[in-house]
C-alpha positions as CSV (number, residue, x, y, z in Angstrom):
1,M,-76.8,17.5,-41.4
2,H,-78.6,17.6,-44.7
3,A,-79.5,21.2,-44.0
4,Y,-75.8,22.1,-43.4
5,L,-74.7,20.3,-46.7
6,G,-77.4,22.2,-48.5
7,A,-76.2,25.5,-47.1
8,L,-72.6,24.6,-47.8
9,P,-72.4,25.4,-51.6
10,G,-73.8,28.9,-51.0
11,A,-71.9,32.3,-51.0
12,D,-72.7,32.9,-47.4
13,R,-70.6,30.3,-45.4
14,S,-71.8,31.9,-42.1
15,R,-75.3,30.1,-42.7
16,A,-73.7,26.8,-43.0
17,D,-71.1,27.4,-40.2
18,A,-74.0,28.2,-37.8
19,Y,-74.8,24.5,-37.7
20,W,-71.4,23.8,-36.0
21,T,-70.9,24.0,-32.3
22,G,-70.2,27.6,-31.6
23,G,-70.9,28.6,-35.0
24,N,-67.4,27.5,-36.3
25,P,-66.1,24.4,-37.9
26,G,-62.7,24.6,-36.5
27,T,-59.3,25.2,-38.5
28,P,-59.1,23.1,-40.3
29,A,-62.6,22.0,-40.5
30,G,-62.9,18.0,-40.5
31,D,-64.8,18.5,-43.9
32,A,-62.2,21.0,-45.3
33,L,-62.0,18.7,-48.4
34,L,-65.7,19.4,-49.1
35,R,-65.5,23.1,-48.2
36,G,-62.5,23.7,-50.3
37,I,-64.2,22.7,-53.5
38,P,-64.5,26.0,-55.5
39,D,-66.9,25.2,-58.2
40,L,-69.3,22.8,-56.5
41,R,-72.5,22.7,-58.6
42,S,-74.6,19.9,-57.1
43,M,-74.4,17.2,-54.4
44,R,-76.2,14.0,-54.0
45,I,-76.2,13.0,-50.2
46,L,-76.5,9.4,-49.2
47,N,-76.3,8.5,-45.6
48,D,-76.5,5.4,-43.6
49,A,-78.4,5.0,-40.2
50,P,-77.0,7.0,-37.5
51,V,-74.9,5.3,-34.9
52,A,-75.4,6.5,-31.3
53,L,-72.3,7.7,-29.5
54,D,-73.8,7.5,-26.0
55,R,-76.0,5.3,-23.8
56,Q,-78.6,7.8,-23.1
57,S,-82.3,7.1,-24.0
58,P,-82.8,8.8,-26.4
59,P,-79.2,9.3,-27.5
60,R,-77.8,12.7,-27.5
61,A,-74.9,12.2,-29.7
62,F,-74.7,10.4,-33.1
63,E,-72.3,9.5,-35.8
64,I,-73.7,9.7,-39.3
65,P,-71.8,7.9,-42.1
66,V,-72.1,9.7,-45.4
67,R,-71.4,9.2,-49.1
68,L,-71.5,12.4,-51.4
69,R,-71.5,12.5,-55.1
70,L,-70.4,15.9,-56.4
71,E,-70.7,17.7,-59.6
72,T,-68.0,20.3,-60.2
73,G,-66.8,22.5,-62.9
74,P,-64.0,19.9,-63.8
75,G,-66.4,17.0,-63.4
76,Q,-67.8,14.4,-60.8
77,A,-66.1,13.4,-57.5
78,R,-67.0,11.0,-54.7
79,I,-66.4,11.7,-51.0
80,Q,-67.1,9.5,-47.9
81,G,-66.8,9.6,-44.4
82,W,-69.0,10.8,-41.3
83,Y,-70.3,13.8,-39.3
84,R,-70.9,13.7,-35.5
85,L,-73.9,15.6,-34.0
86,R,-75.1,16.2,-30.5
87,A,-78.3,17.7,-29.1
88,R,-77.8,21.5,-28.5
89,I,-77.8,22.3,-24.8
90,D,-80.8,24.4,-25.1
91,G,-82.7,21.6,-26.7
92,Q,-83.3,23.4,-29.9
93,G,-82.0,20.9,-32.5
94,W,-78.6,19.5,-33.3
95,E,-75.2,20.7,-33.9
96,I,-72.2,19.3,-35.7
97,T,-69.2,18.6,-33.4
98,S,-66.7,17.0,-35.8
99,A,-66.5,15.5,-39.3
100,S,-64.1,13.3,-41.3
101,L,-64.2,13.2,-45.1
102,Q,-62.0,11.5,-47.7
103,P,-62.1,11.0,-51.4
104,A,-63.7,7.9,-52.4
105,L,-62.4,5.8,-55.4
106,D,-64.8,4.5,-57.9
């Protein structure tokens, strides 16, 4: 998830999109709010402990609560929500299956 968020502000969105299931975040993406910020300069990522979404041992799907502090051209913003990840079928890491982000008030 941190690698995805680190790739998101770059000019090449395909690098970030590759972290999603099928290489596509969907339309609209669950994190469209974040993806739509035109002048994102930096991001501080705070996440809580992942919550297992299945009963397998070890779990193969997690929900990760996030709080993001953003620096943009006009100023600062905060966003909070979650990303859901699951183990890739080929066993080569994780993929994002869904997300939900909303503005956070100070």
